[in-house]
C-alpha positions as a Markdown table, in Angstrom:
| # | Residue | x | y | z |
|---|---|---|---|---|
| 1 | Met | 31.8 | 62.9 | -15.6 |
| 2 | Thr | 34.9 | 61.6 | -17.3 |
| 3 | Lys | 33.1 | 61.0 | -20.6 |
| 4 | His | 32.0 | 64.6 | -20.7 |
| 5 | Arg | 35.5 | 65.9 | -19.9 |
| 6 | Lys | 36.8 | 63.8 | -22.8 |
| 7 | Lys | 34.1 | 65.0 | -25.1 |
| 8 | Glu | 34.5 | 68.7 | -24.4 |
| 9 | Trp | 38.2 | 68.5 | -23.5 |
| 10 | Leu | 37.4 | 70.7 | -20.4 |
| 11 | Phe | 37.7 | 70.2 | -16.7 |
| 12 | Ile | 36.6 | 72.1 | -13.6 |
| 13 | Ala | 39.0 | 73.4 | -10.9 |
| 14 | Glu | 37.3 | 74.5 | -7.7 |
| 15 | Gly | 38.2 | 76.6 | -4.7 |
| 16 | Glu | 39.7 | 80.1 | -4.4 |
| 17 | Arg | 43.3 | 79.1 | -3.8 |
| 18 | Cys | 43.2 | 76.5 | -6.5 |
| 19 | Val | 41.8 | 78.9 | -9.1 |
| 20 | Glu | 44.2 | 81.6 | -8.1 |
| 21 | Gln | 47.2 | 79.3 | -8.5 |
| 22 | Ile | 46.0 | 78.1 | -11.9 |
| 23 | Leu | 45.7 | 81.6 | -13.1 |
| 24 | Leu | 49.1 | 82.5 | -11.7 |
| 25 | Asn | 50.9 | 79.4 | -13.1 |
| 26 | Gly | 49.4 | 79.8 | -16.6 |
| 27 | Phe | 50.1 | 76.1 | -17.5 |
| 28 | Phe | 47.0 | 75.9 | -19.6 |
| 29 | Lys | 44.1 | 78.0 | -21.0 |
| 30 | Val | 41.3 | 78.9 | -18.6 |
| 31 | Asp | 38.1 | 79.1 | -20.6 |
| 32 | Ser | 35.9 | 80.9 | -18.0 |
| 33 | Ile | 35.4 | 81.5 | -14.3 |
| 34 | Val | 32.1 | 81.0 | -12.5 |
| 35 | Ile | 31.5 | 82.6 | -9.1 |
| 36 | Glu | 28.5 | 82.5 | -6.7 |
| 37 | Glu | 26.7 | 85.8 | -6.2 |
| 38 | Gly | 28.3 | 87.6 | -3.4 |
| 39 | Phe | 31.7 | 86.1 | -3.8 |
| 40 | Lys | 34.5 | 88.7 | -3.4 |
| 41 | Pro | 37.3 | 88.1 | -6.0 |
| 42 | Gly | 40.9 | 88.1 | -5.0 |
| 43 | Ala | 43.9 | 89.9 | -6.6 |
| 44 | Glu | 44.7 | 87.2 | -9.2 |
| 45 | Leu | 41.1 | 87.1 | -10.4 |
| 46 | Lys | 40.8 | 90.9 | -10.6 |
| 47 | Lys | 44.0 | 91.0 | -12.8 |
| 48 | Ser | 42.8 | 88.2 | -15.1 |
| 49 | Asp | 41.2 | 88.8 | -18.4 |
| 50 | Val | 39.3 | 85.5 | -18.3 |
| 51 | Pro | 35.5 | 85.9 | -18.6 |
| 52 | Val | 33.8 | 85.8 | -15.2 |
| 53 | Phe | 30.1 | 84.7 | -14.8 |
| 54 | Ser | 28.1 | 85.2 | -11.6 |
| 55 | Val | 25.3 | 82.8 | -10.8 |
| 56 | Gly | 22.9 | 82.3 | -8.0 |
| 57 | Lys | 23.6 | 79.9 | -5.1 |
| 58 | Asn | 21.4 | 77.1 | -6.4 |
| 59 | Asp | 22.8 | 77.2 | -9.9 |
| 60 | Phe | 26.4 | 77.3 | -8.5 |
| 61 | Gln | 25.7 | 74.2 | -6.3 |
| 62 | Met | 24.4 | 72.4 | -9.3 |
| 63 | Ile | 27.7 | 72.7 | -11.2 |
| 64 | Ser | 29.9 | 72.5 | -8.1 |
| 65 | Gly | 31.4 | 69.1 | -7.1 |
| 66 | Thr | 31.7 | 69.9 | -3.4 |
| 67 | Glu | 29.1 | 70.0 | -0.7 |
| 68 | Thr | 30.7 | 73.1 | 0.9 |
| 69 | Ser | 32.0 | 75.1 | -2.0 |
| 70 | Gln | 34.0 | 78.2 | -1.8 |
| 71 | Gly | 31.9 | 80.0 | -4.4 |
| 72 | Ile | 34.4 | 79.9 | -7.2 |
| 73 | Leu | 35.4 | 77.5 | -10.0 |
| 74 | Ala | 37.3 | 77.7 | -13.2 |
| 75 | Val | 36.4 | 75.9 | -16.5 |
| 76 | Cys | 39.8 | 74.9 | -18.0 |
| 77 | Asn | 41.1 | 73.3 | -21.2 |
| 78 | Ile | 42.7 | 69.9 | -20.7 |
| 79 | Pro | 46.3 | 70.1 | -21.8 |
| 80 | Asp | 47.4 | 67.8 | -24.6 |
| 81 | Glu | 49.2 | 64.5 | -23.7 |
| 82 | Ala | 52.9 | 64.2 | -24.2 |
| 83 | Asp | 54.4 | 61.2 | -26.1 |
| 84 | Val | 57.2 | 58.8 | -25.4 |
| 85 | Asp | 59.6 | 60.5 | -27.8 |
| 86 | Asn | 59.1 | 63.9 | -26.1 |
| 87 | Leu | 59.3 | 62.6 | -22.5 |
| 88 | Ser | 62.4 | 60.5 | -23.3 |
| 89 | Ser | 64.3 | 63.1 | -25.2 |
| 90 | Lys | 66.5 | 64.1 | -22.3 |
| 91 | Pro | 67.6 | 62.6 | -18.9 |
| 92 | Gly | 65.0 | 62.9 | -16.1 |
| 93 | Leu | 62.9 | 61.2 | -13.5 |
| 94 | Leu | 59.4 | 60.2 | -14.4 |
| 95 | Val | 56.6 | 59.0 | -12.0 |
| 96 | Ala | 54.4 | 56.2 | -13.0 |
| 97 | Met | 51.1 | 55.3 | -11.3 |
| 98 | Asp | 49.9 | 51.7 | -11.6 |
| 99 | Ala | 46.1 | 51.7 | -11.0 |
| 100 | Val | 46.3 | 54.3 | -8.2 |
| 101 | Gln | 42.5 | 54.7 | -7.8 |
| 102 | Asp | 42.0 | 57.2 | -5.0 |
| 103 | Pro | 41.6 | 60.8 | -6.5 |
| 104 | Gly | 43.1 | 62.3 | -3.4 |
| 105 | Asn | 46.2 | 60.1 | -3.7 |
| 106 | Val | 46.5 | 60.8 | -7.4 |
| 107 | Gly | 46.3 | 64.6 | -6.8 |
| 108 | Thr | 48.8 | 64.5 | -4.0 |
| 109 | Ile | 51.2 | 62.4 | -6.2 |
| 110 | Ile | 51.0 | 65.0 | -8.9 |
| 111 | Arg | 51.6 | 67.8 | -6.4 |
| 112 | Thr | 54.6 | 65.9 | -4.9 |
| 113 | Ala | 56.1 | 65.0 | -8.3 |
| 114 | Ser | 55.9 | 68.7 | -9.2 |
| 115 | Trp | 57.5 | 69.7 | -6.0 |
| 116 | Phe | 60.5 | 67.4 | -6.7 |
| 117 | Glu | 60.7 | 68.7 | -10.3 |
| 118 | Ser | 59.9 | 65.3 | -11.9 |
| 119 | Ser | 60.0 | 65.2 | -15.6 |
| 120 | Gly | 56.4 | 63.9 | -16.1 |
| 121 | Ile | 53.6 | 61.6 | -15.1 |
| 122 | Leu | 52.7 | 58.2 | -16.6 |
| 123 | Ala | 49.2 | 57.3 | -15.6 |
| 124 | Gly | 48.6 | 53.6 | -16.0 |
| 125 | Glu | 45.2 | 51.9 | -16.6 |
| 126 | Gly | 43.0 | 51.9 | -13.6 |
| 127 | Ser | 44.3 | 55.1 | -12.2 |
| 128 | Ala | 42.0 | 57.9 | -11.4 |
| 129 | Asp | 41.3 | 60.5 | -14.1 |
| 130 | Leu | 44.0 | 63.2 | -13.8 |
| 131 | Phe | 41.4 | 65.9 | -14.4 |
| 132 | His | 38.7 | 64.5 | -12.0 |
| 133 | Pro | 37.6 | 67.5 | -9.8 |
| 134 | Lys | 38.8 | 65.7 | -6.6 |
| 135 | Val | 42.2 | 65.1 | -8.2 |
| 136 | Val | 42.5 | 68.7 | -9.3 |
| 137 | Arg | 41.6 | 69.9 | -5.8 |
| 138 | Ser | 44.2 | 67.6 | -4.3 |
| 139 | Thr | 47.0 | 69.0 | -6.5 |
| 140 | Ala | 46.5 | 72.4 | -4.9 |
| 141 | Gly | 47.1 | 74.2 | -8.1 |
| 142 | Ala | 49.8 | 71.9 | -9.5 |
| 143 | Thr | 47.5 | 70.5 | -12.2 |
| 144 | Gly | 49.1 | 71.0 | -15.6 |
| 145 | Ser | 52.6 | 71.6 | -14.1 |
| 146 | Leu | 54.0 | 68.4 | -15.5 |
| 147 | Pro | 53.6 | 66.7 | -18.9 |
| 148 | Tyr | 51.5 | 63.5 | -18.7 |
| 149 | Leu | 51.0 | 60.4 | -20.7 |
| 150 | Lys | 48.2 | 57.8 | -20.2 |
| 151 | Gly | 48.3 | 54.2 | -21.3 |
| 152 | Lys | 49.2 | 50.6 | -20.6 |
| 153 | Leu | 52.3 | 50.7 | -18.4 |
| 154 | Glu | 53.8 | 47.5 | -19.7 |
| 155 | Asp | 53.8 | 48.9 | -23.3 |
| 156 | Leu | 55.1 | 52.3 | -22.1 |
| 157 | Phe | 57.8 | 50.8 | -20.1 |
| 158 | Asn | 59.0 | 48.7 | -23.0 |
| 159 | Asp | 59.2 | 51.8 | -25.2 |
| 160 | Phe | 61.1 | 53.7 | -22.5 |
| 161 | Glu | 63.5 | 50.8 | -21.9 |
| 162 | Lys | 64.4 | 50.7 | -25.5 |
| 163 | Lys | 65.6 | 54.3 | -25.1 |
| 164 | Gly | 67.8 | 53.6 | -22.1 |
| 165 | Trp | 65.4 | 54.2 | -19.2 |
| 166 | Gln | 65.6 | 52.2 | -16.0 |
| 167 | Ile | 62.4 | 51.2 | -14.2 |
| 168 | Tyr | 62.3 | 51.2 | -10.4 |
| 169 | Leu | 59.3 | 49.5 | -8.8 |
| 170 | Met | 58.4 | 50.5 | -5.3 |
| 171 | Asp | 57.8 | 47.2 | -3.5 |
| 172 | Gly | 57.9 | 46.1 | 0.1 |
| 173 | Ser | 59.3 | 42.6 | -0.5 |
| 174 | Ala | 62.3 | 41.6 | 1.5 |
| 175 | Asp | 64.5 | 41.0 | -1.5 |
| 176 | Ala | 64.0 | 44.6 | -2.8 |
| 177 | Glu | 66.9 | 47.1 | -2.4 |
| 178 | Thr | 66.4 | 49.7 | 0.2 |
| 179 | Leu | 66.2 | 53.2 | -1.1 |
| 180 | His | 69.6 | 54.3 | 0.2 |
| 181 | Gln | 71.2 | 51.4 | -1.6 |
| 182 | Val | 69.9 | 52.2 | -5.0 |
| 183 | Thr | 72.1 | 53.6 | -7.7 |
| 184 | Val | 69.9 | 55.9 | -9.7 |
| 185 | Asn | 70.0 | 56.0 | -13.5 |
| 186 | Glu | 70.0 | 59.4 | -15.1 |
| 187 | Arg | 66.9 | 58.2 | -17.0 |
| 188 | Ser | 64.6 | 56.8 | -14.3 |
| 189 | Ile | 61.0 | 55.9 | -13.9 |
| 190 | Leu | 59.8 | 55.5 | -10.3 |
| 191 | Val | 56.6 | 53.3 | -10.1 |
| 192 | Ile | 54.0 | 53.5 | -7.3 |
| 193 | Gly | 51.3 | 50.8 | -7.2 |
| 194 | Asn | 47.7 | 50.3 | -6.3 |
| 195 | Glu | 46.7 | 51.3 | -2.7 |
| 196 | Gly | 45.6 | 47.8 | -1.8 |
| 197 | Ser | 47.4 | 45.3 | -4.1 |
| 198 | Gly | 50.6 | 47.1 | -4.9 |
| 199 | Ile | 52.3 | 46.9 | -8.3 |
| 200 | Ser | 50.8 | 44.5 | -10.9 |
| 201 | Asp | 52.6 | 41.2 | -11.3 |
| 202 | Gly | 53.0 | 41.8 | -15.0 |
| 203 | Leu | 55.2 | 44.8 | -14.5 |
| 204 | Phe | 58.0 | 42.9 | -12.7 |
| 205 | Ala | 60.9 | 41.8 | -14.9 |
| 206 | Pro | 64.5 | 40.8 | -14.3 |
| 207 | Asn | 65.8 | 44.0 | -15.9 |
| 208 | Arg | 63.6 | 46.2 | -13.6 |
| 209 | Lys | 64.7 | 47.1 | -10.1 |
| 210 | Thr | 62.6 | 46.7 | -7.0 |
| 211 | Val | 63.1 | 49.3 | -4.2 |
| 212 | Arg | 61.6 | 49.5 | -0.7 |
| 213 | Ile | 61.4 | 51.9 | 2.1 |
| 214 | Pro | 62.7 | 50.3 | 5.4 |
| 215 | Gly | 60.4 | 50.8 | 8.4 |
| 216 | Asn | 58.5 | 49.2 | 11.2 |
| 217 | Thr | 56.5 | 46.5 | 9.2 |
| 218 | Lys | 55.6 | 44.7 | 12.4 |
| 219 | Ser | 53.0 | 47.3 | 13.4 |
| 220 | Val | 52.4 | 49.1 | 10.0 |
| 221 | Glu | 51.7 | 47.0 | 6.9 |
| 222 | Ser | 52.3 | 49.7 | 4.4 |
| 223 | Leu | 52.6 | 53.4 | 3.7 |
| 224 | Asn | 50.1 | 55.6 | 1.9 |
| 225 | Ala | 50.9 | 55.6 | -1.8 |
| 226 | Ala | 51.5 | 59.4 | -2.0 |
| 227 | Ile | 53.6 | 59.4 | 1.1 |
| 228 | Ala | 55.7 | 56.5 | -0.2 |
| 229 | Leu | 56.3 | 58.3 | -3.4 |
| 230 | Gly | 57.3 | 61.4 | -1.7 |
| 231 | Ile | 60.0 | 59.5 | 0.3 |
| 232 | Gly | 61.1 | 57.8 | -2.9 |
| 233 | Leu | 61.4 | 61.0 | -4.9 |
| 234 | Tyr | 63.4 | 62.7 | -2.1 |
| 235 | Gln | 65.9 | 59.9 | -2.1 |
| 236 | Phe | 66.1 | 59.7 | -5.9 |
| 237 | Lys | 66.6 | 63.5 | -6.3 |
| 238 | Lys | 69.5 | 63.7 | -3.8 |
């Protein structure tokens, strides 16, 4: 549970590929690895000096967050949050999530942002916990690859704007600029909104730009949040 992760400052990463990628990346400290009896460790696990504990099937299922586990999980230290000064110290492209609630979407957003070499993640209120087991699985090993900062987006945006950053709100309204029309600032924050209601009204302001992805809105109301972000990042990084 989130309260226990915050108390212990630890999170769980499950699955062989995910654990191997975390060990290979070395973005944060892995406290220990737990395997189910009979699990055959791969090359990365064999090379690692992280303590490994073997437990019976029933015990493993008690600590696993999946119904069909792969028989391996890692207990990891949650990396420290970044701050506005650190994230704004040089030009870049940040990704902001406004109440993105689905853990699968959040994990895919982190993975996609990492692929496009974004500068960091801003996780607004109402967004899924970045270290929820389902989020971690969905990142496919990209957890910890980007600095992150959690908080109220309105306050964070005001702080970044004072330092010369431009906010781009991904919005489907007709008066929003299409992605290929946008002139991208060297200090940019691309914002993706809630899966159902989009970006909160309070985040819109005259000095902030709205951008949309043109498409067949007659038959499709909207795109998945993570897919929309991927398209946006591709255009912004060109």
